[in-house]
Residue frames as a rotation matrix with the C-alpha (Angstrom) as fourth column:
UNK 1
-0.015 -0.528 0.849 19.03
0.694 -0.617 -0.372 -0.12
0.720 0.584 0.375 4.93
UNK 2
-0.105 -0.100 -0.989 20.25
0.890 -0.454 -0.049 2.38
-0.445 -0.885 0.137 7.52
UNK 3
-0.050 0.201 0.978 18.74
0.788 -0.594 0.163 5.72
0.614 0.779 -0.129 6.54
UNK 4
-0.962 -0.236 -0.139 18.30
0.268 -0.712 -0.649 7.78
0.054 -0.661 0.748 9.68
UNK 5
-0.460 0.878 0.128 14.53
-0.678 -0.441 0.588 7.77
0.574 0.184 0.798 9.09
UNK 6
-0.636 0.438 0.635 11.91
-0.340 0.580 -0.741 6.24
-0.693 -0.687 -0.220 11.32
UNK 7
-0.437 0.516 -0.737 9.92
-0.826 0.093 0.556 3.90
0.355 0.852 0.386 9.12
UNK 8
-0.223 0.467 0.856 7.40
-0.448 0.731 -0.515 1.12
-0.866 -0.499 0.046 9.39
UNK 9
-0.816 -0.116 -0.566 7.21
-0.566 0.358 0.742 -1.55
0.116 0.927 -0.358 6.71
UNK 10
-0.405 0.741 0.535 3.80
-0.129 0.534 -0.836 -3.05
-0.905 -0.407 -0.121 6.10
UNK 11
-0.887 0.230 0.400 1.40
0.457 0.318 0.831 -4.25
0.064 0.920 -0.387 3.45
UNK 12
-0.671 0.704 -0.233 -1.87
-0.555 -0.685 -0.473 -2.69
-0.492 -0.188 0.850 2.39
UNK 13
-0.102 0.634 -0.766 -3.37
-0.921 0.231 0.313 -5.32
0.375 0.738 0.561 0.13
UNK 14
-0.433 -0.051 -0.900 -4.76
-0.143 0.990 0.013 -8.77
0.890 0.135 -0.436 0.62
UNK 15
0.572 0.659 -0.489 -5.84
0.278 0.405 0.871 -10.60
0.771 -0.635 0.048 3.72
UNK 16
0.978 -0.158 0.140 -4.17
-0.184 -0.320 0.929 -10.68
-0.102 -0.934 -0.342 7.10
UNK 17
0.281 -0.928 0.247 -0.87
0.254 0.320 0.913 -11.94
-0.925 -0.194 0.326 5.70
UNK 18
-0.230 -0.447 -0.865 1.09
-0.742 -0.494 0.453 -11.91
-0.629 0.746 -0.218 2.47
UNK 19
0.760 0.601 0.248 0.31
-0.269 0.638 -0.722 -13.74
-0.592 0.481 0.646 -0.72
UNK 20
-0.497 -0.866 -0.048 2.42
-0.468 0.221 0.856 -15.92
-0.731 0.448 -0.515 -2.98
UNK 21
0.484 0.613 -0.624 1.50
-0.862 0.215 -0.458 -17.15
-0.147 0.760 0.633 -6.41
UNK 22
0.041 -0.410 0.911 2.06
-0.076 0.908 0.412 -20.79
-0.996 -0.086 0.006 -7.22
UNK 23
-0.938 -0.303 0.169 2.43
0.113 0.196 0.974 -22.32
-0.328 0.933 -0.150 -10.65
UNK 24
-0.507 0.796 -0.330 -0.58
-0.834 -0.550 -0.047 -21.10
-0.219 0.252 0.943 -12.66
UNK 25
-0.245 0.432 -0.868 -1.39
-0.554 0.673 0.491 -24.56
0.796 0.601 0.074 -13.95
UNK 26
-0.490 -0.019 -0.872 -1.25
0.493 0.818 -0.295 -26.10
0.719 -0.574 -0.391 -10.46
UNK 27
-0.183 0.329 -0.926 -2.26
0.937 -0.226 -0.265 -23.30
-0.296 -0.917 -0.267 -8.15
UNK 28
-0.212 0.110 0.971 -3.93
0.671 -0.706 0.226 -20.31
0.710 0.700 0.076 -9.78
UNK 29
0.817 0.569 0.097 -4.90
0.300 -0.562 0.771 -18.83
0.493 -0.601 -0.629 -6.41
UNK 30
0.047 -0.789 0.612 -2.79
-0.548 -0.533 -0.645 -17.42
0.835 -0.305 -0.458 -3.65
UNK 31
0.166 -0.119 -0.979 -1.27
0.755 0.655 0.048 -19.00
0.635 -0.747 0.198 -0.59
UNK 32
0.572 0.092 0.815 -1.66
-0.274 -0.915 0.295 -16.63
0.773 -0.392 -0.499 2.34
UNK 33
-0.316 -0.729 -0.607 1.06
0.587 0.353 -0.729 -16.46
0.745 -0.587 0.317 4.94
UNK 34
0.641 0.547 0.538 -0.15
-0.132 -0.611 0.780 -15.37
0.756 -0.571 -0.320 8.36
UNK 35
0.954 -0.267 -0.133 1.72
0.176 0.145 0.974 -14.71
-0.241 -0.953 0.185 11.55
UNK 36
0.276 -0.931 -0.239 5.52
-0.334 -0.326 0.885 -14.67
-0.901 -0.164 -0.400 11.75
UNK 37
0.270 -0.282 -0.921 7.49
-0.960 -0.001 -0.281 -14.99
0.078 0.959 -0.271 8.54
UNK 38
0.976 0.103 -0.194 8.11
-0.109 0.994 -0.018 -18.60
0.191 0.039 0.981 7.63
UNK 39
0.524 -0.829 0.197 11.38
-0.299 0.038 0.954 -20.00
-0.798 -0.558 -0.228 9.02
UNK 40
-0.656 -0.752 -0.060 12.22
-0.332 0.216 0.918 -21.39
-0.678 0.622 -0.392 5.59
UNK 41
-0.736 0.327 -0.592 10.84
-0.611 0.055 0.790 -23.04
0.291 0.943 0.159 2.49
UNK 42
-0.871 0.424 -0.248 8.82
0.467 0.871 -0.152 -25.55
0.152 -0.248 -0.957 4.50
UNK 43
-0.419 0.756 -0.502 6.24
0.244 -0.439 -0.865 -22.83
-0.875 -0.485 0.000 5.33
UNK 44
-0.367 0.246 -0.897 5.92
-0.815 -0.551 0.182 -21.84
-0.449 0.798 0.402 1.69
UNK 45
-0.582 0.078 -0.810 5.66
-0.545 0.701 0.459 -25.43
0.603 0.709 -0.366 0.49
UNK 46
-0.664 0.464 0.586 2.58
-0.461 0.363 -0.810 -26.59
-0.588 -0.808 -0.027 2.35
UNK 47
-0.480 0.491 0.727 -0.36
0.578 0.801 -0.159 -28.73
-0.660 0.344 -0.668 1.16
UNK 48
0.610 0.719 -0.334 -1.97
0.222 -0.560 -0.798 -25.69
-0.761 0.413 -0.501 -0.50
UNK 49
0.556 -0.539 -0.633 1.25
-0.820 -0.481 -0.311 -24.95
-0.137 0.692 -0.709 -2.39
UNK 50
0.984 -0.130 -0.118 2.70
0.100 0.967 -0.233 -28.12
0.144 0.218 0.965 -3.94
UNK 51
0.553 -0.831 -0.051 6.25
0.246 0.104 0.964 -29.05
-0.796 -0.546 0.262 -2.96
UNK 52
0.066 -0.553 0.831 7.42
0.991 0.136 0.013 -28.65
-0.120 0.822 0.557 -6.56
UNK 53
0.816 0.246 0.522 6.77
0.340 -0.936 -0.090 -24.92
0.467 0.251 -0.848 -6.14
UNK 54
0.675 -0.668 -0.313 9.88
0.225 -0.217 0.950 -24.81
-0.703 -0.711 0.004 -3.92
UNK 55
-0.244 -0.763 0.598 11.89
0.853 0.124 0.507 -25.01
-0.461 0.634 0.621 -7.14
UNK 56
0.229 0.422 0.877 9.76
0.793 -0.603 0.083 -22.28
0.564 0.677 -0.473 -8.74
UNK 57
0.980 0.194 -0.052 10.09
0.183 -0.751 0.634 -20.04
0.084 -0.630 -0.772 -5.67
UNK 58
0.280 -0.951 -0.131 13.86
0.445 0.008 0.895 -20.58
-0.850 -0.309 0.426 -5.66
UNK 59
-0.297 -0.398 0.868 14.16
0.949 -0.022 0.315 -19.82
-0.106 0.917 0.385 -9.39
UNK 60
0.248 0.465 0.850 12.01
0.620 -0.750 0.230 -16.68
0.745 0.470 -0.474 -9.31
UNK 61
-0.607 -0.693 0.389 13.69
0.159 -0.585 -0.795 -15.35
0.779 -0.421 0.465 -6.16
UNK 62
0.392 0.848 0.356 10.66
-0.266 -0.266 0.927 -15.54
0.881 -0.458 0.121 -3.86
UNK 63
0.685 -0.152 -0.712 12.52
0.651 0.567 0.505 -17.53
0.327 -0.809 0.488 -1.18
UNK 64
-0.463 -0.885 0.036 15.34
0.812 -0.441 -0.382 -14.97
0.354 -0.148 0.923 -1.22
UNK 65
-0.435 0.364 0.823 12.80
-0.169 -0.931 0.323 -12.13
0.884 0.002 0.467 -0.87
UNK 66
0.700 0.675 -0.232 11.07
0.067 0.261 0.963 -13.93
0.711 -0.690 0.138 2.04
UNK 67
0.217 -0.726 -0.652 14.45
0.959 0.285 0.002 -14.22
0.185 -0.625 0.758 3.75
UNK 68
-0.708 -0.431 0.560 15.04
0.403 -0.897 -0.182 -10.50
0.581 0.096 0.808 3.14
UNK 69
0.052 0.837 0.544 11.60
-0.248 -0.517 0.819 -9.67
0.967 -0.177 0.181 4.55
UNK 70
0.646 0.151 -0.748 12.28
0.587 0.528 0.614 -11.69
0.488 -0.836 0.253 7.72
UNK 71
-0.378 -0.859 -0.346 15.25
0.917 -0.295 -0.268 -9.39
0.128 -0.419 0.899 8.41
UNK 72
-0.734 0.135 0.666 13.09
0.051 -0.966 0.252 -6.27
0.677 0.220 0.702 7.89
UNK 73
-0.151 0.793 0.590 9.98
-0.909 -0.345 0.232 -7.19
0.388 -0.502 0.773 9.86
UNK 74
-0.770 -0.183 0.612 9.12
-0.511 0.751 -0.418 -9.96
-0.383 -0.634 -0.672 12.34
UNK 75
-0.460 0.679 0.572 5.78
0.652 0.696 -0.301 -10.70
-0.602 0.235 -0.763 10.63
UNK 76
-0.678 0.286 0.677 3.61
0.513 -0.475 0.715 -9.30
0.526 0.832 0.175 7.85
UNK 77
-0.504 0.544 -0.671 1.47
0.516 -0.434 -0.739 -6.38
-0.693 -0.718 -0.062 9.02
UNK 78
-0.059 0.584 0.809 -1.35
0.955 -0.204 0.217 -4.48
0.292 0.786 -0.546 7.35
UNK 79
-0.877 -0.247 0.411 -1.47
0.207 -0.968 -0.140 -0.70
0.433 -0.038 0.901 7.12
UNK 80
-0.083 0.957 0.277 -5.20
-0.191 -0.288 0.938 -0.75
0.978 0.025 0.207 7.82
UNK 81
0.550 0.272 -0.790 -4.49
0.619 0.502 0.604 -2.19
0.560 -0.821 0.108 11.30
UNK 82
-0.500 -0.824 -0.267 -2.04
0.829 -0.366 -0.423 0.57
0.251 -0.432 0.866 12.25
UNK 83
0.635 0.751 -0.178 -3.25
0.766 -0.586 0.263 3.54
0.094 -0.303 -0.948 14.31
UNK 84
-0.189 -0.793 -0.578 -0.02
0.697 -0.524 0.490 5.58
-0.692 -0.310 0.652 14.14
UNK 85
0.888 0.383 -0.254 0.04
0.133 -0.744 -0.655 8.95
-0.440 0.548 -0.712 12.38
UNK 86
-0.018 -0.899 0.437 2.61
0.879 0.195 0.436 9.52
-0.477 0.392 0.786 9.64
UNK 87
0.007 -0.091 -0.996 3.89
-0.246 -0.965 0.086 12.57
-0.969 0.244 -0.029 7.77
UNK 88
-0.172 -0.194 -0.966 4.61
-0.984 -0.003 0.176 10.55
-0.037 0.981 -0.191 4.63
UNK 89
0.274 0.260 0.926 3.32
-0.186 0.959 -0.214 7.22
-0.944 -0.113 0.311 3.36
UNK 90
-0.329 -0.455 -0.828 5.11
-0.921 -0.039 0.388 5.59
-0.208 0.890 -0.406 0.43
UNK 91
0.518 0.464 0.719 3.63
-0.213 0.883 -0.417 2.71
-0.829 0.063 0.556 -1.53
UNK 92
-0.532 -0.833 -0.154 5.32
-0.461 0.133 0.877 0.67
-0.710 0.538 -0.455 -4.21
UNK 93
-0.867 0.345 0.360 2.34
0.495 0.506 0.706 -0.45
0.061 0.790 -0.610 -6.25
UNK 94
-0.762 0.572 0.304 -0.78
-0.393 -0.782 0.484 1.39
0.515 0.249 0.820 -7.35
UNK 95
0.074 0.816 -0.574 -3.12
0.195 0.552 0.810 -1.18
0.978 -0.172 -0.119 -5.83
UNK 96
-0.202 -0.229 -0.952 -1.58
0.965 0.116 -0.233 -0.58
0.164 -0.966 0.198 -2.37
UNK 97
-0.985 -0.161 0.062 -1.74
0.158 -0.986 -0.054 3.20
0.069 -0.044 0.997 -2.96
UNK 98
-0.394 0.914 0.102 -5.47
-0.299 -0.232 0.926 2.95
0.869 0.334 0.364 -3.72
UNK 99
0.248 0.506 -0.826 -6.11
0.577 0.607 0.546 0.89
0.778 -0.612 -0.142 -0.60
UNK 100
-0.603 -0.493 -0.627 -4.14
0.798 -0.398 -0.453 3.29
-0.026 -0.773 0.634 1.62
UNK 101
-0.927 0.295 0.234 -6.18
-0.227 -0.933 0.279 6.20
0.300 0.206 0.931 0.25
UNK 102
-0.062 0.955 -0.291 -9.40
-0.054 0.288 0.956 4.27
0.997 0.075 0.034 0.73
UNK 103
0.025 0.010 -1.000 -8.47
0.901 0.434 0.027 3.51
0.434 -0.901 0.002 4.34
UNK 104
-0.837 -0.417 -0.355 -7.43
0.534 -0.767 -0.357 7.09
-0.123 -0.488 0.864 5.15
UNK 105
-0.820 0.546 0.175 -10.51
-0.369 -0.736 0.568 8.58
0.439 0.401 0.804 3.50
UNK 106
-0.048 0.837 -0.545 -12.85
0.244 0.539 0.806 6.18
0.969 -0.094 -0.230 5.30
UNK 107
-0.271 -0.127 -0.954 -11.81
0.953 0.103 -0.285 7.47
0.135 -0.986 0.093 8.72
UNK 108
0.823 0.565 0.067 -13.18
0.534 -0.807 0.251 10.55
0.196 -0.171 -0.966 10.40
UNK 109
-0.058 -0.846 0.531 -10.73
0.346 -0.516 -0.784 13.45
0.937 0.138 0.322 10.39
UNK 110
0.653 0.260 -0.711 -9.73
0.738 -0.012 0.674 14.17
0.167 -0.965 -0.200 13.97
UNK 111
0.161 -0.705 -0.691 -6.48
0.630 -0.465 0.622 16.17
-0.760 -0.535 0.369 13.98
UNK 112
0.973 0.221 -0.063 -6.48
0.067 -0.535 -0.842 17.55
-0.220 0.815 -0.536 10.42
UNK 113
0.079 -0.996 -0.048 -2.75
-0.371 -0.074 0.926 16.68
-0.925 -0.056 -0.375 10.31
UNK 114
0.633 0.153 -0.759 -1.76
-0.773 0.070 -0.631 16.30
-0.043 0.986 0.163 6.65
UNK 115
0.069 -0.629 0.775 -0.14
-0.061 0.772 0.632 13.12
-0.996 -0.091 0.015 5.37
UNK 116
0.063 -0.152 -0.986 1.42
-0.975 -0.220 -0.029 12.90
-0.212 0.964 -0.162 1.93
UNK 117
0.374 0.094 0.922 0.75
0.008 0.994 -0.105 9.58
-0.927 0.046 0.372 0.21
UNK 118
0.121 -0.464 -0.877 3.14
-0.948 -0.315 0.036 8.88
-0.293 0.828 -0.479 -2.66
UNK 119
0.691 0.084 0.718 3.28
0.058 0.983 -0.171 5.86
-0.721 0.160 0.674 -4.94
UNK 120
-0.041 -0.657 -0.753 6.13
-0.986 -0.097 0.138 4.74
-0.164 0.748 -0.643 -7.14
UNK 121
0.908 0.416 -0.044 5.56
-0.416 0.886 -0.207 1.42
-0.047 0.206 0.977 -8.90
UNK 122
-0.232 -0.970 0.070 8.37
-0.966 0.239 0.102 -1.03
-0.115 -0.044 -0.992 -8.20
UNK 123
0.460 0.313 -0.831 8.34
-0.513 0.858 0.039 -4.54
0.725 0.408 0.555 -9.62
UNK 124
0.699 -0.152 0.698 9.04
-0.626 0.342 0.701 -7.22
-0.345 -0.927 0.144 -7.00
UNK 125
0.796 -0.585 -0.156 12.37
0.375 0.678 -0.632 -8.38
0.476 0.444 0.759 -8.39
UNK 126
0.338 -0.736 -0.586 15.83
0.878 0.023 0.477 -8.14
-0.338 -0.676 0.654 -6.83
UNK 127
-0.587 -0.650 0.483 17.04
0.796 -0.574 0.195 -5.49
0.151 0.499 0.854 -9.26
UNK 128
-0.097 0.650 0.754 13.92
0.280 -0.709 0.647 -3.32
0.955 0.274 -0.113 -9.15
UNK 129
0.806 0.383 -0.451 13.64
0.507 -0.054 0.860 -3.52
0.306 -0.922 -0.238 -5.37
UNK 130
0.007 -0.894 -0.447 17.29
0.933 -0.155 0.326 -2.48
-0.361 -0.420 0.833 -4.94
UNK 131
-0.709 -0.245 0.661 16.94
0.563 -0.761 0.322 0.44
0.424 0.600 0.678 -7.37
UNK 132
0.219 0.907 0.359 13.60
0.300 -0.413 0.860 1.42
0.928 -0.081 -0.363 -5.86
UNK 133
0.576 -0.062 -0.815 15.05
0.817 0.038 0.575 1.42
-0.005 -0.997 0.073 -2.34
UNK 134
-0.516 -0.835 -0.192 17.75
0.808 -0.549 0.214 3.90
-0.284 -0.045 0.958 -3.35
UNK 135
-0.573 0.386 0.723 15.22
0.356 -0.678 0.643 6.05
0.738 0.626 0.251 -5.21
UNK 136
0.535 0.832 -0.146 12.85
0.449 -0.133 0.884 6.12
0.716 -0.538 -0.445 -2.23
UNK 137
0.263 -0.529 -0.807 15.71
0.923 -0.106 0.370 6.89
-0.282 -0.842 0.460 0.18
UNK 138
-0.782 -0.563 0.269 16.83
0.623 -0.727 0.288 9.77
0.034 0.392 0.919 -2.04
UNK 139
-0.164 0.824 0.542 13.24
0.306 -0.480 0.822 11.04
0.938 0.300 -0.173 -2.26
UNK 140
0.666 0.419 -0.618 12.89
0.680 0.000 0.733 10.96
0.307 -0.908 -0.285 1.54
UNK 141
-0.219 -0.829 -0.515 16.17
0.900 -0.375 0.223 12.83
-0.378 -0.414 0.828 1.95
UNK 142
-0.784 -0.034 0.620 15.02
0.411 -0.776 0.478 15.51
0.465 0.630 0.622 -0.48
UNK 143
0.273 0.950 0.154 11.66
0.348 -0.247 0.904 15.84
0.897 -0.193 -0.398 1.27
UNK 144
0.468 -0.151 -0.871 13.42
0.883 0.045 0.467 16.06
-0.032 -0.988 0.154 4.63
UNK 145
-0.519 -0.781 -0.348 15.61
0.731 -0.616 0.294 18.93
-0.444 -0.102 0.890 3.38
UNK 146
-0.337 0.500 0.798 12.72
0.614 -0.525 0.589 20.81
0.713 0.688 -0.130 1.77
UNK 147
-0.996 -0.087 0.032 11.86
0.039 -0.705 -0.708 24.01
0.085 -0.704 0.705 3.61
UNK 148
-0.375 0.926 -0.029 8.17
-0.761 -0.326 -0.561 24.06
-0.529 -0.189 0.827 2.63
UNK 149
-0.866 -0.017 0.500 7.00
0.143 0.949 0.279 20.55
-0.479 0.313 -0.820 1.79
UNK 150
0.035 0.996 0.084 3.41
0.457 0.058 -0.887 21.60
-0.889 0.070 -0.453 1.13
UNK 151
0.688 0.251 -0.680 4.43
-0.336 -0.721 -0.606 24.02
-0.643 0.646 -0.412 -1.63
UNK 152
-0.045 -0.847 -0.530 7.49
-0.959 -0.113 0.261 22.24
-0.281 0.519 -0.807 -3.03
UNK 153
-0.239 -0.119 0.964 6.56
-0.232 0.971 0.062 18.56
-0.943 -0.209 -0.260 -3.13
UNK 154
0.769 0.567 0.295 4.88
0.150 0.288 -0.946 18.60
-0.621 0.772 0.136 -6.55
UNK 155
0.715 -0.586 -0.382 7.94
-0.683 -0.467 -0.562 20.21
0.151 0.663 -0.734 -8.14
UNK 156
-0.220 -0.805 0.552 10.20
-0.865 0.422 0.271 17.74
-0.451 -0.418 -0.789 -6.33
UNK 157
0.113 0.347 0.931 8.17
0.049 0.934 -0.354 14.78
-0.992 0.086 0.089 -7.62
UNK 158
0.964 0.195 -0.179 8.35
-0.147 -0.166 -0.975 16.17
-0.220 0.967 -0.131 -11.17
UNK 159
0.200 -0.967 -0.157 12.14
-0.979 -0.190 -0.077 16.17
0.045 0.169 -0.985 -10.85
UNK 160
-0.392 -0.330 0.859 12.08
-0.523 0.848 0.088 12.55
-0.757 -0.414 -0.505 -9.68
UNK 161
0.627 0.680 0.381 9.86
-0.026 0.507 -0.862 11.57
-0.779 0.530 0.336 -12.61
UNK 162
0.530 -0.535 -0.658 12.83
-0.847 -0.301 -0.437 12.33
0.036 0.789 -0.613 -14.85
UNK 163
-0.454 -0.667 0.590 14.20
-0.697 0.679 0.231 9.01
-0.555 -0.307 -0.773 -13.56
UNK 164
-0.754 0.217 -0.620 11.63
-0.448 0.520 0.727 7.35
0.480 0.826 -0.295 -15.81
UNK 165
-0.708 0.545 -0.449 9.20
0.691 0.665 -0.283 6.41
0.145 -0.511 -0.847 -13.05
UNK 166
-0.229 0.736 0.637 5.77
-0.054 -0.663 0.746 7.91
0.972 0.136 0.191 -12.62
UNK 167
-0.956 -0.049 -0.291 4.72
0.289 0.040 -0.957 9.05
0.059 -0.998 -0.024 -9.15
UNK 168
0.073 0.980 0.183 1.21
0.447 -0.197 0.873 9.38
0.892 0.018 -0.452 -7.75
UNK 169
-0.899 -0.397 -0.184 0.67
0.354 -0.412 -0.840 11.88
0.258 -0.820 0.511 -4.95
UNK 170
0.186 0.957 0.223 -2.29
0.298 -0.271 0.915 12.73
0.936 -0.103 -0.336 -2.74
UNK 171
-0.860 -0.323 0.395 -2.59
-0.259 -0.391 -0.883 14.68
0.439 -0.862 0.253 0.49
UNK 172
0.120 0.872 -0.475 -4.96
0.425 0.387 0.818 13.22
0.897 -0.300 -0.324 3.08
UNK 173
-0.322 -0.161 0.933 -5.74
-0.656 -0.672 -0.342 14.33
0.682 -0.723 0.111 6.61
UNK 174
-0.728 0.027 -0.685 -5.94
0.441 0.784 -0.437 12.49
0.526 -0.620 -0.583 9.91
């Protein structure tokens, strides 16, 4: 999505890669993908994840989302491994939000530069991801046009909560 914003897409939960759930009866755990995104279903359907899960991953849209992710980022990356400083960090699930806060709060404050961490829960489905992307883009545009982010962000988030989604917000410091 072309937005005019500099952004970095990464994960905050799990191991060094991304996780996929298999059929609960066959594979109750997770298959971790490490390194570059898989070139296709053959990476998803490995000995840990039975080949019949290819059908499941096609039906539930996982293969389509993996293809989408390959266009966004060359490989899964973890927020905890990034040393860049951001003005705004957006997460799309509360578990990731908690881990971002834990990571930021575990580091010694060096610059005292504030960073706003905002969570909006978005289910990982085609429809929710598309709607969430537009909502997040609109939120970023509003924040960008706010004259005094520090004093206006809470009111702005209350306006966005009228969309039916709850937002979590915390200010941390680098």
